[in-house]
C-alpha positions in Angstrom: 0.0 0.0 -0.1 1.4 3.4 -1.0 2.1 5.8 1.9 -0.2 8.6 2.0 1.2 12.2 1.7 -0.4 15.4 2.7 0.6 19.1 1.7 1.6 21.6 4.3 -1.4 23.6 3.6 -3.6 20.6 4.4 -1.7 19.9 7.7 -2.1 23.8 8.7 -5.8 23.8 8.1 -6.2 20.4 9.9 -4.3 21.9 13.0 -6.4 25.0 12.9 -9.5 22.7 13.0 -8.4 21.4 16.3 -6.8 24.4 17.9 -8.8 27.4 16.7 -12.3 25.8 16.0 -12.7 23.6 19.0 -13.1 20.3 17.1 -11.8 17.3 19.0 -8.9 15.5 17.7 -10.8 12.2 17.5 -13.7 13.9 15.5 -11.2 15.7 13.2 -9.3 12.6 12.6 -12.5 10.8 11.7 -13.7 13.6 9.4 -10.4 14.0 7.5 -9.6 10.2 7.5 -6.4 10.6 9.3 -5.0 8.5 12.1 -5.5 10.3 15.5 -1.7 9.9 16.4 -0.8 11.5 13.1 -3.2 14.5 13.7 -1.8 14.7 17.4 1.8 14.9 16.0 0.9 17.6 13.5 -0.7 19.7 16.3 2.5 19.1 18.5 4.7 20.0 15.6 2.7 23.2 14.9 2.9 24.3 18.6 6.7 23.8 18.7 7.3 25.8 15.7 4.3 27.5 14.0 6.7 29.1 11.4 8.6 26.0 10.4 6.4 23.1 11.3 5.5 22.1 7.8 7.5 20.7 6.2 9.8 21.5 9.0 13.3 22.9 9.2 14.3 22.1 12.7 14.2 24.6 15.6 13.8 28.3 14.6 16.8 30.7 14.8 16.5 33.4 17.4 15.8 36.0 14.9 13.0 33.9 13.5 11.6 33.3 17.1 11.6 37.1 17.4 9.8 37.5 14.3 7.2 34.8 15.2 6.7 36.7 18.6 6.0 40.0 16.7 3.7 38.3 14.3 1.7 36.9 17.2 1.6 40.3 18.8 0.4 41.8 15.4 -2.2 39.2 15.2 -3.5 40.0 18.7 -3.4 43.8 18.0 -5.4 43.4 14.7 -7.9 41.2 16.6 -8.3 43.9 19.2 -9.0 46.4 16.4 -11.5 44.0 14.8 -13.2 43.4 18.2 -13.6 47.1 18.8 -14.8 47.7 15.1 -17.4 44.9 15.6 -18.3 46.0 19.0 -19.2 49.6 18.0 -20.5 51.5 20.9 -20.4 48.7 23.4 -17.7 50.1 25.5 -20.3 52.8 26.8 -22.8 50.0 27.3 -23.7 47.8 30.3 -22.1 44.6 31.2 -24.9 42.5 29.8 -24.4 43.9 26.4 -20.7 43.4 26.7 -21.1 39.8 28.0 -23.6 39.1 25.3 -21.1 40.2 22.6 -18.3 38.0 24.1 -20.6 34.9 24.3 -21.6 35.6 20.6 -18.1 35.9 19.3 -15.9 33.6 21.6 -15.8 31.2 18.7 -14.1 33.9 16.6 -11.7 35.3 19.2 -10.3 33.9 22.5 -12.5 34.8 25.5 -9.3 36.5 27.1 -8.9 38.8 24.2 -12.5 39.8 24.1 -12.6 40.5 28.0 -9.4 42.4 27.9 -10.5 44.6 25.0 -14.0 45.4 26.4 -12.5 46.0 29.9 -14.5 43.2 31.8 -13.1 40.3 33.8 -13.2 36.7 32.7 -14.5 35.5 36.0 -17.3 38.0 35.7 -18.1 36.8 32.2 -18.2 33.0 33.2 -20.3 33.9 36.3 -22.6 35.8 33.8 -23.0 32.6 31.7 -24.6 30.6 34.5 -26.6 33.4 36.0 -30.4 33.2 35.5 -31.5 35.6 32.7 -33.6 38.6 33.4 -37.1 39.1 32.1 -35.6 41.6 29.8 -33.1 39.2 28.5 -35.7 36.6 28.0 -38.0 39.1 26.0 -34.8 39.9 23.9 -34.3 36.3 23.1 -37.8 35.8 22.0 -37.8 39.0 19.9 -34.3 38.0 18.6 -35.8 34.8 17.1 -38.5 36.8 15.2 -35.8 39.3 14.0 -33.8 36.4 12.6 -36.7 34.8 10.9 -37.6 38.1 9.2 -34.0 38.6 8.2 -33.7 35.0 6.8 -37.1 35.2 5.0 -35.6 38.1 3.2 -32.7 36.2 2.0 -30.5 38.0 4.4 -31.1 41.4 2.5 -33.2 43.3 5.1 -31.6 46.0 7.3 -33.0 47.0 10.7 -35.7 49.4 9.4 -37.4 46.7 7.1 -37.1 44.1 9.8 -38.7 46.6 12.1 -41.7 47.0 9.8 -42.1 43.3 9.6 -42.4 43.1 13.4 -44.8 45.9 13.4 -46.9 44.2 10.9 -47.1 41.2 13.2 -48.5 43.4 15.9 -45.2 43.5 18.0 -44.4 46.6 19.9 -40.7 47.6 19.9 -38.4 50.4 18.9 -36.2 50.7 15.8 -33.1 51.0 18.0 -33.9 47.9 19.9 -34.0 46.0 16.6 -30.7 47.5 15.5 -29.1 46.6 18.8 -30.3 43.0 18.6 -29.4 42.6 15.0 -25.9 43.8 15.9 -25.8 41.5 18.8 -26.7 38.5 16.7 -24.4 39.4 13.8 -27.2 40.0 11.2 -25.9 42.2 8.6 -27.7 42.9 5.2 -26.0 41.4 2.2 -23.6 43.6 0.4 -23.7 44.5 -3.3 -22.1 41.8 -5.5 -18.5 43.0 -6.7 -17.3 42.3 -10.1 -14.9 39.4 -10.6 -11.2 40.2 -11.0 -9.8 40.3 -14.5 -7.5 37.5 -15.7 -5.0 39.3 -18.1 -3.2 36.1 -18.8 -2.9 35.1 -22.6 -5.0 32.4 -24.0 -3.4 29.6 -25.8 -5.0 26.4 -27.1 -2.2 23.7 -26.5 -4.6 20.7 -26.3 -8.0 19.7 -27.6 -11.1 18.8 -25.8 -10.3 15.2 -25.4 -12.8 14.7 -22.5 -15.6 15.8 -24.9 -18.3 16.2 -22.0 -17.9 12.6 -21.0 -18.3 13.2 -17.3 -18.2 9.6 -16.2 -15.4 7.3 -15.5 -15.5 3.5 -14.9 -12.5 3.5 -12.5 -10.7 6.0 -10.2 -7.9 8.1 -11.4 -8.9 7.9 -15.2 -10.5 11.3 -15.5 -9.9 14.4 -13.4 -11.4 17.8 -14.0 -10.0 21.0 -12.6 -10.8 24.7 -12.3 -10.5 27.7 -9.8 -12.9 30.1 -8.4 -12.9 33.3 -6.5 -14.4 34.2 -2.9 -14.6 37.8 -1.7 -13.4 38.7 1.7 -12.7 42.0 3.5 -9.1 41.6 3.0 -9.7 41.0 -0.8 -10.2 37.9 -3.1 -9.4 34.3 -2.1 -8.8 32.0 -5.1 -9.8 28.4 -4.7 -8.5 25.6 -7.0 -9.8 22.0 -7.0 -9.4 18.8 -8.8 -12.3 16.3 -8.9 -12.1 12.5 -9.9 -15.0 11.8 -12.1 -15.4 8.3 -11.0 -16.6 9.3 -7.5 -16.9 13.2 -7.8 -14.5 13.3 -4.9 -12.3 16.5 -4.4 -8.9 14.9 -4.6 -6.9 18.0 -4.6 -7.4 21.6 -3.7 -5.5 24.8 -3.0 -6.1 28.2 -1.8 -4.2 31.5 -2.3 -4.6 35.3 -2.3 -2.9 35.3 -5.9 -4.1 33.9 -9.1 -1.0 32.3 -10.4 0.2 28.9 -12.0 1.4 27.9 -8.5 -2.3 27.9 -7.2 -3.5 25.2 -9.7 -0.1 23.4 -9.6 -0.5 23.0 -5.8 -4.0 21.5 -6.3 -2.8 18.9 -8.8 0.2 18.1 -6.7 -2.0 17.3 -3.7 -4.3 15.0 -5.9 -1.1 13.1 -7.0 0.2 12.7 -3.4 -3.3 11.5 -2.3 -4.1 9.2 -5.1 -0.6 8.1 -6.2 1.3 8.5 -9.4 -1.5 8.1 -12.1 -1.5 5.7 -14.9 -3.5 6.7 -18.1 -4.9 9.7 -16.5 -6.8 12.4 -18.5 -6.8 15.9 -16.9 -9.4 18.4 -18.2 -9.4 22.1 -17.5 -10.2 25.4 -19.2 -7.7 27.3 -21.3 -6.6 29.6 -18.5 -3.1 30.9 -18.5 -2.5 29.1 -15.2 -3.2 25.7 -16.8 -1.2 26.4 -20.0 1.8 27.6 -18.0 5.1 25.8 -18.5 5.1 25.1 -14.8 1.8 23.3 -14.8 2.3 21.5 -18.1 5.8 20.2 -16.9 4.2 18.8 -13.8 1.5 16.9 -16.0 4.3 15.7 -18.5 6.5 14.6 -15.5 3.5 12.4 -14.3 2.3 11.0 -17.6 -0.9 12.9 -17.6 -2.8 13.6 -20.7 -4.1 17.1 -21.1 -7.5 18.0 -22.2 -9.0 21.7 -22.4 -12.3 23.2 -22.9 -13.1 25.2 -25.9 -12.6 28.9 -25.5 -15.6 30.5 -23.7 -17.6 27.3 -23.3 -18.3 26.6 -19.7 -20.4 23.4 -20.5 -17.1 21.7 -21.6 -16.2 21.6 -17.8 -19.8 21.4 -16.4 -18.9 18.9 -13.7 -16.4 21.4 -12.2 -18.9 24.3 -12.6 -21.4 22.1 -10.8 -19.1 21.6 -7.7 -18.3 25.3 -7.3 -22.1 26.1 -7.6 -22.8 23.7 -4.8 -19.9 25.2 -2.6 -21.2 28.7 -3.1 -24.9 27.8 -2.8 -24.5 25.6 0.3 -21.9 27.3 2.3 -20.4 30.5 0.7 -23.5 32.4 -0.6 -24.6 35.5 1.2 -21.8 35.3 3.8 -19.4 38.1 4.5 -15.8 37.0 5.4 -13.7 39.3 7.4 -10.6 37.7 6.5 -9.2 35.2 4.0 -8.4 32.7 6.8 -12.1 32.7 7.7 -13.0 31.8 4.0 -10.1 29.2 4.0 -11.6 27.5 7.0 -15.1 27.6 5.5 -13.8 26.0 2.3 -11.7 23.4 4.1 -14.7 22.6 6.2 -17.0 22.1 3.3 -14.7 19.9 1.3 -13.1 17.7 3.8 -15.9 17.4 6.5 -19.0 17.7 4.5 -18.7 17.3 0.6 -16.3 14.3 0.4 -17.4 12.2 3.5 -21.0 13.1 4.0 -22.8 15.0 1.2 -25.0 12.8 -0.8 -24.5 13.0 -4.4 -27.3 12.4 -7.0 -25.0 11.0 -9.7 -23.8 8.4 -7.2 -27.0 7.0 -6.1 -27.1 9.6 -3.1 -23.9 8.2 -1.7 -21.1 10.5 -0.6 -18.0 10.3 -2.7 -16.0 8.5 0.0 -18.9 6.0 0.6 -19.1 5.4 -3.1 -15.3 4.7 -3.2 -15.7 2.4 -0.3 -18.5 0.3 -1.9 -16.3 0.2 -5.0 -13.3 -1.1 -3.0 -11.2 1.8 -3.8 -8.0 2.1 -1.7 
């Protein structure tokens, strides 16, 4: 049996799943199909040296340690800035408002950072958590549910004023400012206007024909792979996501994410797929004619691994419909109408969708409503 390999990007996101997002090692290992001991080692390696854990270059030099310390300080300062920006005027509000904000956002930032930034004690916050809610708090909770229902029924487009009119139409008595406060507390923000996609100024050069010819089925794994990349908007700018799918099981066998739209993005995705599935034999790889896929770097990787190149006709999205379908599912089921403050938030969302939902759990209509991994297990794919 060939030894499985994982890219450094995969390991970092797996460690974040455990350390930053509260998923247990056992659960994460099951979700990612990784042995618990392997995942624990990744966590230990990352804790011992975050800057050089993967692929690992030994102990960091003193100057590297200082850089890492400064980096952590910068991360904390940026987080404090973001907390204050998100909290708005909470510094002038009462403890209940501050503690409510901390409870709502403790999955985003550490409780200690939130308490320090808002000028409250951690012990006071934890005491507040177990305290019996007041009548006002209970009423806010009930009203908050109706506000959320109105917000969601509008496809997340309503601001406080329209939500307020919905409540008035239901015969509820409340003020506009109370609606604004509760929407802010629950993180309900109207969907921003859609931004135009970035331009790809790369040259188009047809170097391969459409060998796939819209035949989106395969009778065995590692015979036909399709690939493409898409864009996700964050407050920090675009995050580019490249993916490779095996048409046999519709499993995402390789992916990569970057803040730049380069040949390295798609090369990393293909490399992950090769690491995961082993060196291919008689494999057809299909993509569009983007400059990233026609680059010398990407074409050399395919040639070195004996992969046959197939490309869509210019401007014809139906030639890669299976890939378009996957990205449509990703955005509809997880990305759509969400606002990401940082690229790391979007990375975590994409990683979670692919490795913890789409591959192991999501039922696929073309697979008899099995998930890609379950389909491969039934077919006895290693």
